N, C-alpha and C positions, 0 to 999 in steps of 0.2 A: 378418540381417534382410532383405537383398536377395534371398537365395535363397527365403526364406519368401514374400516378396511375389511373386516370379516365378512360384511355383506357383499363386498365386491368380489369379482372373480379373481382368484389368486393366479398370477402369471405362472406359466409352466417354464421352469428354468431348465436349460439344456444340461446334459450330463457333462461332467468335467472332461476336458480333453486329455490326451495322453500325456501332454506336458504337465508336469507337477505344478499346481497352483497353490499359493499360500492361502491360509485360512482368511487372512485379512482381504486378499485380492478377491477370493470367491464371494465373501459376504459383501464387500464393497460393490462388486459387479452386480449382485442381485438387488442391492438397495438402489443402485442406479436404475435398474429395470422398473422398480416401484416408482421412482421419480418420473421416468419417461411415460409410465402408464397413467400418471396423474394421481396415484394413490398416496404419494408423499410430495411435499413441496418445501420450499425454503422456510426454515424455522419450525417445520412440522414435528410433532411428538411421534416417536416410534411406538409401534404396538408393544405390548408386554413382552417380556423375554420368552415365555412359553409360545405365545402366538407368533412372534417373529421367527423363532427357531423352526416352527412348523412351516411358516410361509416360505422360508429360505431353504428349507430342507437340509438343515445342519443341526448338529447336536447343540445342546444348551452350553456345554463346556466350550465348544469351538466358537459359538456365538459370543460368549463373554470375552474370550481372548481377542476376537476380531474387533469387538466394540471398544475395548481398551486401546487397541492399536489405532483405531480411527479417531478416538478422542485425542490421543497423543499427536496425531497428524493434524488436528484441528478441524476435522470434518464433522465431528459430533460433539455435543456438549451435555454432560450429565447434570441434572438438577436434583439434588438429594431430596428424597421424599416425593418427587414429582415425576421423574422419568428421564428418558434420554431423547434428545432433539437434534435434528439437523441444524447445523449452524445457519444463521440468517445471512451471513456474508463469509466469504473465504479469503478476503484480501489479506488478512494477517497471516493466514497459513501459507499463501503463495509468497508473501514477503519473506518469511523465514526460508522457504525453499530457494528464493532468489539469492539470499545471502549465502546459503550453502553452495549453490552453483558457483558463486564467485570464490568462495573459500576453496573449493575443489578444482578450481580453474576450468570449469566447463564454459564459462563466458569470461570475457575480459572487461576490466573496469571501464576503459575508454569506449567500449561498445555501448555502455549505458549512456554516455554523453552523446554518442551518435543517435541513440533512440530518443533521448530528450530533445535533440535538435530536430527530430522529425515531429514529435508529438506536441511539445510546449508551444512552438510558434503557431501550429494549427489550432491548439486550444485557445490561444489569445485572439486569433481571428474569429473563431466561433463566439468567444465571449463578447467581442465587440458588437456582434449581431444579436446575441441572445441574453445578455446579462440583465438581470432584474434589479429592482431597487434594493432588495435585500443583498444581492451580490455586491452591488456598489457599496453598500454599507460595510460589508465584511472586508472589502478591499481597503476602504478608507480607515477602518479600525486597525487593520494590520499595519498600514503605513504609519499611523499615529503611534503604534506600539514600537515600530522600528525607530522612529524619532526619539521616543522616550528612553529606548535602550541603547543609544548610540555609544555610551561608555561601558556597556555591559555586553561583551561579545556573545555569551551564551544566550541571553535573552534576545539579543539582536537576531541571531540565527533562527531562534524559534518564531519570532515575529515575521521574519522574512519567509519562512516556510509557510506560515499562515497566508501570507500575501499570494504566493504562487499557488497554493492550494485553492484559494478563493477564485483565482483566475480559472483554474481547471474545472472547478465546480460550475462556474458561470458558463462554461462551454456547453453544458447540458448534454455532454456526451459521457455516458457511464463507463464505456470501454476505455476511453482516454484517462478518465479520473482513476479508475481501478488500476490501470497499468502504472500510472505515475505513483500512486500510493504504494504499490509493490516495491518501487525503487528507492523510496525514502530512506529506509534503514541502511540499505547497501551503500548509499551515497554519503552517509553521515560523516565518517572519518575524513573523507576527502574535503568536505565542506569546512570542517574545523581547521584543516591544514592550510587552506587557501585564505581564510578570513584575515590572518595577519598581513597577507600580501596585498589586500585591497588598499589602494592608494589613499582613499579618503571615504569614510563611512558617510560623511555628509553628501559627498557627490553620489555615492552609491544610493542613498535615500532619494536624492533628487532624480536619479535615473529611473528608480522604481515609480516615483510619482508621475514622471512623464509617461511611463507605460500605462498607468491607470488612466491618465487623462485621455490617451489615445483610445483605450477601450471604452471609457465612459462616453466619448464623443462618437463612438461607432465607427472609428477609422480602422477597419480590419486589416488592410495592407500594412500601414505603418505600425500597428500593434504587433503583427506578425514579425516585421523586421526588427522592432525594438527587442523583443524577446530573444530572437536569433542572435542579435549582437551581444546581449547579456550572457548567453550561454557560451558564445565563442570566447568572451572575456574570461569567464569562469574556467573554461578548459585551458586557456593560455596560462592562467595562474597556477593550475594544478600541474601542468607540464613543467613550469618553471620550478615548482617545489619538488617535483620528482628528480629533476636534474641535479639539484643541490642536496638531495637527501643522502645521508651516508649510512643509514641503517639498512643493511642487506635484508631484503625480504619484508621490511616493515610495511611498504606500500609500493606496488609496482603495477606494471601494465597487465598483469595476469589476474590478480585477485586482491580484493579489499572487501572486508566485511566487518560488521559490528555485531556482537551477539544480540539476538533478538530481545533478550531480557534487559538490555541496556538502551534500546531504541525507544523513542517516544512514539506511540501509535496515534497518529493524527485522527484516526477514525474513532478514537475513544476520548475525545475532548469532553471536558466538563462545561458544556455550553458552547455556543458557536462563535462568540466574540473573540477576536484576535487579542484584544486587550486582556481578557481573562487568561488566555493561554500564556501570554508574556508575563503575567503577574505570578504564575505558579513557580514554585521553587524547582529548578532544574534538576533532573535525576539522570546522571550519566550523559551518554551521547544523545543527540537529537537528530531527527531526520533532516535531510538536506533537500528542500524543494527549490530553494533559491539558487542564485548564481554562485 
């Protein structure tokens, strides 16, 4: 990769402005320029340290400092003995930032529900038009896993998450899918708090099975309305829980977050089947894609 880059014309980077810019910002901006010029792409290996320092017009010490910072932020990934690469996907990085925005009260928790109520019904309508046989198989597998875990709340939530994620995947809209996956970790604690309030998990399963039938039969409008009703029900349960909560600051309308280390990353599944996901031993909190 470095030889290929060396043959291309190195972009001319502007001189730093009067405003003091951090080393990480400076290097990140210049790597962005390489991406825009087509010299680097998703998952690309960065040139060697000496070559990259020359290209970016920074010292090797400053470059090392910046690269470590970018790795911490999740923009880059080091492979020992192989080199440094741009991450192929940034969803996990953005998910962590989303959780910190909630923790620092930059956004409110119920604003996430408003966003879900915009995105998920639209995803269901698109899925009714675009779902493939494989998408249908994943939804059915998730429903079967929900049924099998009806007496195990942790596994039930995990399987339900797989079902909603399968719907979003079936929409074939990467922007919707990525945005929803960013929210999973942030919604985790709320999902666990409302699950005991669900009147009947049997009925809950039946409701999700109806959603699938509407999508599988290509009924976009009814599928959209069914998902919207599911989210409204979930929001009502959470509001009920909040009204009765007596722990100050434990969960409120301003912030709720689960540490990224405790959240299950749905983008790193071992296999695509929901049954396999449900069979895994749970570790800490799980994402909340369902109602």
